[in-house]
N, C-alpha and C positions, 0 to 999 in steps of 0.2 A: 256525246253531248250531255248525257245525264250526269257524268262525273264533273264535267266543266260547270254545269248548272248548279250542282251542289256546292262546289267550291265558290262560285259567284255569290250564292246565297250566304254562305258562312262569312265571306269577306265584306259584303255590302248590304245584306238584308238579314242579319243575324236575328232580328226580332221575329221573323217568320218562323223560326225554329221552335218558338215557345208560345207565340200568340195565335189568335184565332183570325183566319182570313176568309173574306168573301171573294170567291173566284168568279169573275164574269166570263161566261162561256156562250159564244154565239152559235157554235157548231162548225165554224170555219177551221181550217187547218191550224192556224196560230193558237187559238184558244183551246182546241182539242189536244194539241201537244202540251200546252201549259198544264192542262188538267192531268194528263198522263204523268208529267214530271212531278206535279204536286203529290200524286198518288205514290209514285216510286220513292219520293223523298219522305213519305209518311208525315206530311204536314197536317195540322189541325185546320180543316177548311170545310166550307160548304159552297155550293154552286148557285149562281143566279143567272137565269136566262130571260132575255127580253124578246117578246114577240111583238114587233111593231106593226104587224098586219099590213105590210106594204107590198108583199110579193105573193099574195093569194095563197095557193096551196104550198108554195115553196117555203113560206114562213112557217107554216104548220109542220112541214117535214123537218125543218131545222129544229123546231121545238121537240119533235118526236125523237130525233137523234139524241139530243141532250138528255131527254127524259129516260130513254131506254138505256143509255150508257150509265147514268147515275143509278137507275134501278138495278141494273145487272151488277154494278160494283158496290152497291150498298152505300152510296154517297148521298148525303142530305142535300136537297136542292130546292130552289124557289123558282117559280115561273110567273111572269106577269104579261098579260095581253093588253097592249096600249092602242087606243084610237089615235094614232099619230097624226093622221090627216086632219081630224077635227081639232086637235090641240094646236097644230100649226095655224089653222084658219082663225081660231079664237084669239090666239096670241100674236097673230100677224108676223110669224117667223117662218123661215124655210123648214122643209122637212128634216134636213140634217140637224139644224139647231133644235128643232122640236124633239127629235129622237135623243139627242144628247141631254137636253134638260130633263126629259122624262126618265131616262135611265139613271142619271146620277142622283136625281131626287129620290128615286126608289132605292138605290144602293145606300144612300144616307139613312133612309128610314129603316132599312133592314139592319144596318150597322147599329143604329141606336136601339132597336127593339130586341136584337139577338146578341148583342155584345161582341160584334166583330171589331177587331182592332185595325184591320187593314182591308182595302179593296184592291184586288190584283187584276190588272188588265194585260193583254197579250201583245202589246206593241213591241216591235222588233227593230233591228238595225235598218232594214229597208224603209220602214215607216219614218225613221229618223231622217234618212237621206231625202225622201220625198217631201217631208215637212220643211226641211232646210231649203230645198229648191223652190217650193211654193212661196215661202216667206221671202226668199232672195228676189224672186220676180216681182214681189209687191213692194220692194224698197224698204224692208224692215230694218230696225236697228239691231244691235248685238243681241238683245234679249230674244229676238225672233230667230236668230241664227244658231243659238246654242242648243236648239233641239228640244225634244220632249224630255222633261225631267224624269229621272228614275224614281224620285219620290216627290209627291206634291200633297202635303197634308197626309191624309189617310190612304191616298191612292199610290200604289207601287206598281212598277213595270219591270219585273225581273227578267224579261226576255230581250231587253234593249241591246245587249251585246251580240245577239245571235241573228244571223241573216235568214232571209226567207228560204234560201236554198238549204241551209242547215236544218231548218224546221221541217221542210218537206221530206228531206232525206230521213230524218228521225221518224217521221210519221209512217213512211213506207217501211222502214226497217222494223218498226214495232207493230205493223199492221193496224194502225189507227185509222178508223173510218172518219171522214169529215165530209162536209158539203161545200160545194162551190156556189158563191153568189154570182149569178149571171151578170149582174150590174158591174161587177169588178172587171169584166172583160171589155166593156165599152169605153171609148175615149171621149165620151160626152163630158165627163168631169175632169177638171184640171189635174187632180191627183192621179187619176188613171192615165191621162195623157202623158204625164211625166213618167209614170211607172212603165208604160208599154212602149213609149217612143224615145224619151230622153235618156233614162237610166241605161237601157241596153247599149246606146251609143257610147256612153261614158265607160261602161264595162268593157266594151269592145276596144276602146282606146287604152284602157288600163284595167286588166283583169283583176287587179288588186284594188279596184276603185273603192269598195266599201271599207277596206282596211285604211286606205289613205284618207277617206272621209272621216273615219273614227278618229284618226290622229288630228285632223284639222279641227274636229269638234272639241277634242280635249284642249287644244290651244285656245280656242274661242272661249271655252268655259273658264280657263285660267285668266284670260283677258277680262272676262266679265267679273270675276272675283276681284281683280285689281281695281277695276272701275268702281265696283261697289265700295271697296275700301276708301277710295278717293272721295266718293260721294258722302260717305259717313263723316269724313273729316269736314267737308264743306257744310253739311247740315249742322254738325256740332258747333262750328264756329260762326255760322251766318244765320241760322234759322231758330226762331223761337215760336212757341205755340201757346195760345190761350184757349179758353172754352169756345170762343166764337170765331177766332181767326188764326191764321198762320202768317208769320211775318218774316220776311227776308231782309236782313240788314245789307243794303246795297253797298254801303261804304266798305264793309268787310268782304262781301261777295266779289266785288270788282277787283280785289287784290289778288284773286286767284288767276293763274295762267289759263287763258281761254275761258273767261268767266261766263260767257253766254252759252258755252257747251254745258257747264254745270247748271246754269239757271234753266235752260231748256229741258235738260234731263230731269231736274227736280220738279218743274212745273207741269210736265206732261201728265203726271198723275192726277192733276186737277183739270185736265182738258186743254191746257195751253202748251202747244208744241210747235208753234210757228216761230222760229228763231228771229225772223225779221220783225214780227209784231212785238216780241219781247224786247228786242233792242230799241224799238221805237218808244215803248212805254217807259223804259229805263232812261232814255235820253230826253223825254218830253217834259219831265219835271212834275211837281206836285199837281194832283188832280186828274191826271190821265188815267182812263179806265178801260179795261177790256172785260167783256162779259161773255159767258156761255150759259147754257141752261142751268147749270148747277152752282157755278162759282163766279165771283167778281174779283178781278185782279186790279188793284189800285196802287198807283204811285203816290205815296204820302210822305213827303219830307225825308228823302234818302232811305226809304224802305218800300218794299213791295208787300202789300197786304193781300192775302188770299182769304176772301170772305165767303162762307157758305151761305148761299142765297136763302136757304131754308131758315137760317137764324135771324134773318131780317124780319122782325116781328111787326106785322101790320094789324095786330089785334086791337079791337076797341074794348076797353074795360069800362063798364058802366058802374058808377058809384051812386047808390040810391040815397044814402044818408051817412052820417059820420060813423055809425056802427058797422055798416056794410063794408066799409073800406078796410076793416081789420084783416080780411082775408087776402088783401093785397099789400100787406105790411112790407113785403120785400121791395115795394116801389114807394109807397107813401103812407103816412099816418095823419089823420085829421082829428084834432081835439079842440074842444071849446075851452077858452081861457077867459079869466075875469079882467085881465088888463094887458096892455101892449107894452112889452119890454123889448126895445131894439137890440138885436143881436147881429153881429157881423159874421153871418154864416150863410153861404149861398144855398145851403140845403134846407133853410128855414125861411118861411114867409108868414106874415099875418095878414088876414083878409077880413073885409067887412062881410060878415055872414048874411046880412040882410039882402045883399046883392046877389047871393047865390041862387040859382034855379036848378033844381034836381030833375033828373040825375046829372051829375057831372060825368065827364068822359075823359079817360086817359087814352091818348092815341099818339100816332106819329104824324109827321109833317104832311100837309096836303098842299098841292099847288094853289097859290092865291092866298095862303094864310097871312094875316096881318095882325099886329097887336100894338098897344101903346106902351112902350118900355117905361118901367117905373122911373119917375122923376122927369119925364119928358111930356110935352103937350101934344106932339104930333104922332102919327102912326108910322110903322115901319113894316116892310115885308119880312116875314120870318126867314125867307131864303137869303135876303140881304143881311139880316142879323147873323145868320150862320156864317156867311161869307166873311163878314167883318171879324168874326171870332176865329176865322181860319180853321173851321171844323173840317175834318176829313170826310170823305164820302161815307165811310163806315160810321163815324160819329153822328152824322146827320141822320142816317138810317136808324140808329139806335136811340136817338133823342126823344124823350117823352114830352108831350104837351098836355096840360090840363085845360080842358075846355068847359065853359059854363053851359048850363042847359039851354041857354038862348043862342049858343054858337060862338060867343065871345071867348077869347083866350084869357085864362086867368094867370097862367104861369108857364114859361118855358122851363120845365122842371130842372132845378139845380143851376139855372143860368140867369134868368131875369123874370121878375114878376110884372104883371100888367098894372099900370097906374090906376086904371078905373076901379080896381077892387081894393085900393089901399085903405088903411084904417085912418079915420080922421077924428077930431074931437066930438063929432056928432054920432060916431059909431056906437051903437048900443050893444052889439053882440059881436064877439071876435072869435075867429077860428085860427088856430095855429096849424100850418101845414108843414110836415117834416118828411124829407126823403132820405133814404140811406145811401 
């Protein structure tokens, strides 16, 4: 196994030959064997052990095993004792998720502070098969069936081609001491149930089950690669992105074979993965909206717009005088002028400054807003004004309104001024309002 391991490293993890690696060791057979292999290969590494304090004295004995081994073999090591139960309670997550978050946060901190290039874990081929079967039962897509990646950022898993039987045989052959976690024997958890009940049946039916599984996994990874290539073409031809939104050109997207497969695959990263809902919004026409906690999906004139809800700015900006507004020049500038010169520019208006009551307020639309459009005698709801202009949902959310201190609207910024604040021949003081 050692020679096969070295060859595997040379072919697939050549970086480990020269870089500094943080090896995560629990004390179980998998990680103790990986530790021994790293030693025999003379890699540059240190050990990290997590004591999650979940199994009373058993956890302490795991820590002692790793401590004694590293001390005996002159290996630099780190140990951290976590209050996992308290963390899970405070963050309202399961014990398993809590342990994962705690350990990887610590591994990242160690990597940053001690210059480790990689973090190595001891996942193996049986773990791959179990993960595949777990995801298979949950109805996952291809991304969930291709297994645990050998490399994921700084995390590497060099034991993935090796079976549990190979690892145990190597441990016994080299008289490696390890500890068994009693919880691994129970069938309370789905992974253990698959490990102890399902996989043995598959191995009985096909003694070469793991080899066959590895072959299937390779085919799935190839299919995933081809699917990713096809998605890259779809995104390149159909998707554009600005600071505040992502836009899918429906006219181009619908020319693809099985367009809703592409659309659903693309949109699931934003939390929209129901193909029936996506078909409905595409067929419903302009104005149809889907929402989730983070994003809004809007059909707007032959395009799908994905809007980050956090960018929908509901801020109130208070303007106390004409000098104070200078810090908001990215939105508006107010200056005093001696005379009124009409300009045909929607981004400039002139107002009777004697009618202004400070502070002015820049804000977004509120339900019930009304104003008197410039040149008209009657009032109009701002929502109806937006509808007449055929503004998209995103444009409505982003549109600024300038409000007088008495609550009256002065300007739908960049679109229409309010007639009540217009300059007349009796106006003694004029302000010029400019937006960019």
